[in-house]
Every structure is written in structure tokens, then in C-alpha cells.
PASEBA-1860 file (N, C-alpha, C; in nm, 3 decimals):
! residues 115
1> XXXXXXXX> 13.036/28.384/13.291/13.062/28.392/13.460/13.247/28.420/13.413 ~ 13.279/28.493/13.539/13.419/28.487/13.591/13.457/28.518/13.715 ~ 13.599/28.450/13.742/13.616/28.505/13.883/13.695/28.628/13.929 ~ 13.646/28.638/14.043/13.676/28.790/14.105/13.748/28.752/14.226 ~ 13.831/28.852/14.255/13.928/28.872/14.324/13.960/29.014/14.399 ~ 13.950/29.068/14.518/14.022/29.186/14.523/14.112/29.215/14.603 ~ 14.198/29.336/14.597/14.267/29.375/14.716/14.296/29.504/14.734 ~ 14.420/29.581/14.745/14.435/29.668/14.819/14.379/29.804/14.652
9> XXXXXXXX> 14.391/29.788/14.587/14.417/29.816/14.461/14.265/29.838/14.369 ~ 14.173/29.743/14.430/14.059/29.725/14.368/13.978/29.606/14.339 ~ 13.889/29.559/14.245/13.849/29.462/14.273/13.860/29.365/14.101 ~ 13.897/29.266/14.063/13.984/29.221/13.996/13.886/29.078/13.907 ~ 13.818/29.129/13.766/13.738/29.020/13.708/13.814/28.987/13.619 ~ 13.832/28.813/13.594/13.861/28.752/13.495/13.787/28.664/13.430 ~ 13.755/28.643/13.284/13.646/28.636/13.184/13.686/28.470/13.205 ~ 13.591/28.386/13.205/13.646/28.252/13.180/13.651/28.227/13.021
17> XXXXXXXX> 13.648/28.326/12.906/13.726/28.317/12.756/13.856/28.360/12.845 ~ 13.930/28.450/12.878/14.060/28.492/12.891/14.133/28.323/12.986 ~ 14.053/28.273/13.051/14.122/28.145/13.127/14.152/28.044/13.042 ~ 13.992/28.040/12.929/14.014/27.948/12.795/14.141/27.925/12.711 ~ 14.128/28.085/12.704/14.265/28.108/12.591/14.421/28.086/12.632 ~ 14.435/28.105/12.780/14.543/28.063/12.838/14.562/27.920/12.837 ~ 14.426/27.857/12.900/14.475/27.685/12.874/14.476/27.604/12.757 ~ 14.455/27.709/12.654/14.435/27.636/12.513/14.617/27.670/12.462
25> XXXXXXXX> 14.607/27.797/12.540/14.787/27.815/12.441/14.872/27.708/12.514 ~ 14.886/27.667/12.650/14.952/27.615/12.718/14.898/27.444/12.696 ~ 14.801/27.447/12.663/14.798/27.278/12.642/14.839/27.235/12.496 ~ 14.860/27.394/12.385/14.885/27.342/12.261/15.057/27.330/12.247 ~ 15.082/27.388/12.358/15.287/27.410/12.381/15.317/27.248/12.495 ~ 15.221/27.164/12.519/15.274/27.052/12.540/15.296/26.920/12.428 ~ 15.392/26.853/12.487/15.439/26.775/12.397/15.377/26.666/12.346 ~ 15.317/26.622/12.295/15.248/26.493/12.213/15.065/26.585/12.137
33> XXXXXXXX> 15.054/26.670/12.220/14.925/26.779/12.200/14.911/26.798/12.053 ~ 14.833/26.757/11.910/14.814/26.797/11.791/14.726/26.926/11.800 ~ 14.619/26.862/11.861/14.495/27.030/11.834/14.417/26.989/11.950 ~ 14.330/27.075/11.950/14.227/27.113/12.063/14.118/27.126/11.975 ~ 14.011/27.034/11.986/13.888/27.056/11.922/13.752/27.071/11.995 ~ 13.654/27.118/11.930/13.547/27.132/12.009/13.466/27.016/12.020 ~ 13.401/26.984/12.131/13.339/26.817/12.106/13.169/26.900/12.059 ~ 13.101/26.974/12.055/13.002/26.997/11.979/13.012/27.061/11.865
41> XXXXXXXX> 12.909/27.016/11.776/12.930/27.068/11.620/12.900/27.201/11.610 ~ 12.831/27.265/11.676/12.835/27.410/11.645/12.930/27.480/11.699 ~ 12.987/27.429/11.794/13.178/27.510/11.812/13.261/27.482/11.723 ~ 13.261/27.385/11.619/13.336/27.371/11.518/13.260/27.424/11.406 ~ 13.135/27.477/11.380/13.074/27.594/11.262/13.110/27.666/11.304 ~ 13.129/27.718/11.467/13.135/27.859/11.460/13.302/27.903/11.413 ~ 13.387/27.790/11.449/13.559/27.799/11.412/13.562/27.826/11.323 ~ 13.496/27.738/11.179/13.509/27.790/11.046/13.520/27.937/11.014
49> XXXXXXXX> 13.393/28.048/11.074/13.417/28.174/11.070/13.455/28.258/11.147 ~ 13.521/28.250/11.276/13.571/28.318/11.337/13.704/28.224/11.365 ~ 13.810/28.357/11.412/13.932/28.262/11.471/13.897/28.280/11.603 ~ 13.882/28.165/11.688/13.885/28.126/11.890/13.997/28.051/11.935 ~ 14.063/28.123/11.990/14.167/28.107/12.004/14.155/28.001/12.186 ~ 14.049/27.970/12.223/13.977/27.908/12.336/13.877/27.783/12.279 ~ 13.910/27.737/12.178/13.825/27.620/12.126/13.891/27.488/12.231 ~ 13.821/27.397/12.236/13.861/27.290/12.267/13.856/27.287/12.439
57> XXXXXXXX> 13.836/27.420/12.495/13.826/27.404/12.683/13.693/27.482/12.722 ~ 13.664/27.413/12.824/13.548/27.434/12.860/13.590/27.488/13.044 ~ 13.576/27.614/13.053/13.631/27.637/13.183/13.474/27.660/13.273 ~ 13.473/27.632/13.382/13.386/27.593/13.480/13.402/27.664/13.593 ~ 13.352/27.774/13.667/13.371/27.878/13.790/13.283/27.843/13.839 ~ 13.302/27.801/13.968/13.192/27.815/14.106/13.271/27.877/14.236 ~ 13.215/27.951/14.317/13.241/28.016/14.377/13.420/28.077/14.377 ~ 13.504/28.102/14.272/13.621/28.156/14.235/13.683/28.071/14.264
65> XXXXXXXX> 13.647/27.940/14.241/13.713/27.839/14.219/13.680/27.751/14.063 ~ 13.789/27.703/14.024/13.795/27.686/13.878/13.847/27.536/13.823 ~ 13.756/27.482/13.743/13.712/27.353/13.666/13.734/27.365/13.494 ~ 13.843/27.296/13.451/13.837/27.274/13.353/13.836/27.141/13.242 ~ 13.719/27.168/13.146/13.747/27.036/13.072/13.814/27.051/12.927 ~ 13.962/26.967/12.922/14.031/26.998/12.777/13.962/26.839/12.686 ~ 13.949/26.957/12.544/13.925/26.827/12.420/14.032/26.800/12.332 ~ 14.129/26.698/12.337/14.239/26.691/12.270/14.270/26.579/12.172
73> XXXXXXXX> 14.345/26.647/12.057/14.379/26.493/12.005/14.536/26.479/12.006 ~ 14.585/26.353/12.014/14.760/26.373/12.088/14.772/26.287/11.931 ~ 14.885/26.299/11.951/15.026/26.232/11.839/15.041/26.098/11.907 ~ 15.018/26.030/11.753/15.021/25.885/11.740/15.167/25.840/11.802 ~ 15.148/25.712/11.893/15.290/25.673/11.957/15.294/25.762/12.095 ~ 15.270/25.831/12.136/15.280/25.874/12.302/15.229/25.781/12.408 ~ 15.269/25.851/12.482/15.196/25.755/12.606/15.109/25.830/12.689 ~ 14.976/25.795/12.635/14.843/25.901/12.681/14.855/25.889/12.844
81> XXXXXXXX> 14.903/25.814/12.896/14.885/25.849/13.049/14.978/25.979/13.113 ~ 15.117/25.960/13.045/15.202/26.047/13.066/15.202/26.183/13.012 ~ 15.124/26.198/12.873/15.074/26.332/12.811/14.998/26.415/12.881 ~ 14.917/26.280/12.900/14.741/26.402/12.981/14.793/26.426/13.130 ~ 14.900/26.338/13.188/14.954/26.407/13.322/14.985/26.508/13.314 ~ 15.130/26.524/13.209/15.158/26.619/13.189/15.085/26.753/13.145 ~ 15.022/26.706/13.050/14.873/26.814/13.028/14.800/26.882/13.126 ~ 14.766/26.808/13.249/14.681/26.821/13.358/14.790/26.903/13.429
89> XXXXXXXX> 14.903/26.887/13.510/14.969/26.969/13.567/15.032/27.101/13.521 ~ 15.082/27.093/13.394/15.114/27.252/13.303/14.993/27.352/13.288 ~ 14.871/27.246/13.251/14.726/27.390/13.262/14.727/27.388/13.403 ~ 14.731/27.326/13.512/14.693/27.366/13.629/14.792/27.479/13.682 ~ 14.944/27.473/13.688/14.978/27.569/13.690/14.994/27.672/13.634 ~ 14.981/27.684/13.518/15.004/27.797/13.487/14.817/27.893/13.481 ~ 14.748/27.839/13.513/14.599/27.910/13.518/14.644/27.955/13.651 ~ 14.659/27.890/13.768/14.631/27.914/13.878/14.767/28.013/13.890
97> XXXXXXXX> 14.862/28.082/13.805/14.939/28.203/13.816/14.888/28.282/13.753 ~ 14.838/28.275/13.609/14.765/28.382/13.602/14.649/28.421/13.631 ~ 14.546/28.351/13.738/14.475/28.381/13.774/14.433/28.372/13.934 ~ 14.553/28.396/13.998/14.552/28.395/14.167/14.479/28.293/14.211 ~ 14.364/28.164/14.140/14.282/28.119/14.188/14.327/27.943/14.207 ~ 14.208/27.921/14.288/14.291/27.756/14.298/14.216/27.705/14.177 ~ 14.271/27.599/14.125/14.246/27.543/13.973/14.180/27.347/14.068 ~ 14.042/27.372/14.098/14.022/27.210/14.117/14.031/27.095/14.024
105> XXXXXXXX> 13.974/27.115/13.928/14.003/26.981/13.837/14.033/27.006/13.673 ~ 14.152/26.987/13.607/14.165/26.976/13.458/14.108/26.819/13.404 ~ 14.022/26.834/13.313/13.957/26.707/13.342/14.033/26.704/13.175 ~ 14.104/26.603/13.115/14.148/26.557/12.975/14.072/26.449/12.905 ~ 13.993/26.512/12.791/13.927/26.416/12.693/13.998/26.380/12.608 ~ 14.043/26.255/12.571/14.093/26.228/12.446/14.008/26.187/12.339 ~ 13.968/26.317/12.217/13.917/26.236/12.116/13.959/26.190/12.014 ~ 14.097/26.206/11.992/14.150/26.164/11.854/14.276/26.094/11.874
113> XXX> 14.357/26.021/11.783/14.491/26.028/11.792/14.510/26.056/11.622 ~ 14.630/26.108/11.613/14.701/26.174/11.453/14.787/26.137/11.476 ~ 14.793/26.084/11.360/14.981/26.039/11.329/15.042/26.154/11.264
END
């Protein structure tokens, strides 16, 4: 699916893959985030054969509103709640700025801790 908007110049469609790529880049730039990983095994097999810039991000778009699920590995010793809150705010801000749409939720799923 994709989110759609229109203005005086025409219609704009932004794919879920583009949104996921922006969210993944922003997430990896956040302090305390080591990596993003796919929750399912088939996604992990796919990333061995091709470069996937949006791994670890699931995008759900309903009526031009966006919900994001992030699957992350965090650095050992950081405050989980502080890193997750910072991650949510940063991803929400950048995706809204990129798309011009409303991000309803950013769900952070911590799947591991790495030293």
C-alpha cells in the first residue's frame, strides 16, 4: 500500500518501502540502537541475498495514517525506556516531516541486547 496526498500540482504517492527506509535510517542513527532485525525467519533469509534498507520496520497505512513497528537490538547498559522514547519521538518526527502525513503510533519491539 501507499499513502496518498494531492496538492495543486497533482497527486503524490509514497510507498510503504520508502517510509520504512526513512524510519530505519533514523532508527539506526539513534543512540543506543545497535541494529534492526526482521522478526520472521524468511525476512532474515531474504536479507542474506539482497540489500534491504528497510529491514526491521513494518509499516501499516490506513486512510493516509501511518503506524510503524520497529524491531530493534539495543546496546547493553543503556536505559531501555529512555532509548525507546527517544527512538519513538525521532522516528515519528522524521517520518511525518518526510511524508506530510500523521504517524499514529510507533511501536518499539526490543528483540535483543548486545554488548
